Residue, then its C-alpha position, 0 to 999 in steps of 0.5 A: m259845254a264851252k268844253v265840247k263847243k271848243i273840241g267841236r272847233v279844233g276837230a273842224v280845223r282839223r278836218a280842214a287840215r286833212a282836206r287841204r292836205t288831201e286836194r294837195a296831194a290831187r293837184k300833184a297827181r292830177a299835174a303829174a298825169h298831164v290832165t289838161a282837160p276842164h275839170l270841176c275840182l274843188l267844192r269845200a265849206p271853211a274852217a268857220a262859216a260866215s253864214t249857214g242860212p239861205m240868202d236873202a232876197e237882195f244881196i252883193v254880188a261881184t266878179y273879179n278877174v284875178h290875173r292870176w295874183t301877178g298884179i297890175n302888168g302881169r309881170m309881178r311877184s304872184d302874190p295872192a294877198r293883193a287880190a285878198f285884200v280886194i276881195a275883203e273890200l268889197d264885202a260881197d255876198v257872192i264873188a266870181l273870180q277868173e283867172v284863179l291860179r292854184p300851183f301845185d306846191g305850196e299852199d292854195p291861196l284859193e283856199a287860204l282866202a275863202d278860209a280866212l273870210g268865212l267863204h265857201v268856195a267852188f273851182a273849176a279848172t280850166r286848163v293846167h298852167k306851167r305853175g298849177e291849175l287855172g280856172n274860174a270860182i265862185l265864193s260865197r257867204t252862203p252855203i252852195a246847195g249844188v255845183s256844175m261845171m260846163d265845158l266852153s272850149f269850142s276853140r282848139l286855141e282857148r280853153r274856156v268853162a263855166v262853172a255853175a252854183q246853186f244857192e237857196c234864197r228866201s224867195g226859192m233857189i237861184d244860179v249863179v254862173a262864172t265864166h271867162l269868155a273867148l277873145g274870138d268873136r265866133t267862139r264867143h258867140r258860140q260860147v254865150r248861146s251854149l250857156l243861153d240854152h242851157p236847160q239848167l239856167r232856164d228853170r231859176p233866177t240866174l245871174l251870169l257874171g264873168d269877164m265877158n272879153a266885150w270890148r265892143r258890141c258884138p254878135a256875144t253881147r247882143a245875144l245877152e243883152d237880148e235874152l237876159q237883164s242888164h243894168h238901168n244904165t245905158e253904159w257898162p262901168a269900164s274896169f280894163p285897164a284897171a289903172r286907167p279903165v276905159l273897157a267894160l270887159d266884166r259883167i253881170y247879167t241876170r234873168g228873174v233877177k233884178i240889178l239895182e245898183i251896178d259900179a267898178h270897184g276903184s279903190r287904191a288897193a283895186r288899181r294895183a292888185s290886177d289888169h281888171l277892177p272888180i264890178v260890184a252890184r246889189v240886186r234882188v230876187 
């Protein structure tokens, strides 16, 4: 029996390695074809999953802009290990990531991170960066039951996307949406209305996580606060800039889910790994 289990694990590792090689080839092919439109391009389980059952009614979620793995000022050498260390510190059940860079050459840091932490992963590319695909990701301990992508590119200057993952929870299904909204007020408001009016996000309990670029109160943030639930405090935790945060750009909104606690993760490592701090919340469906 032990020998059978060992063979099964070896087979799983080999299949995962083949999947990574196939995905690297696909990324290079997309680069050669100059694919620039937003697209859903990754959904996979880790070689050794941390959990196979449904999500508990109470769990930890986080949102984190990893700044293309380039550290606090964007000029440092790309080092995904910095952000990976911070993500491990969070010990969250579901993590939304923004500004994820998946280079065309070499190992994919997103897949390596997911495998190292035993997390399932979904990724949607917003655009093709000069060094690879840039977009949003969702990592989770529990299997992803379904995934979809919403193109929020309402401006020619800024391509934006939301990736939505469905999870089985002990009380039913739940949607988790990760996004990175536009800098311009008018475009950001259109993006929020598109998200709030989407039928898929109105039928089940929903978590909306991401970099909302909400550096001041605007029509977009008013719409989010009018139609979704936020936390019980009067102020959002500041997340930007990471070294001395004053702006609450990164937020977690919910529908049918209660936020029990929310705060910025301001560890020493987090203040150097990106220009944003992660925001972490304990929630209950």
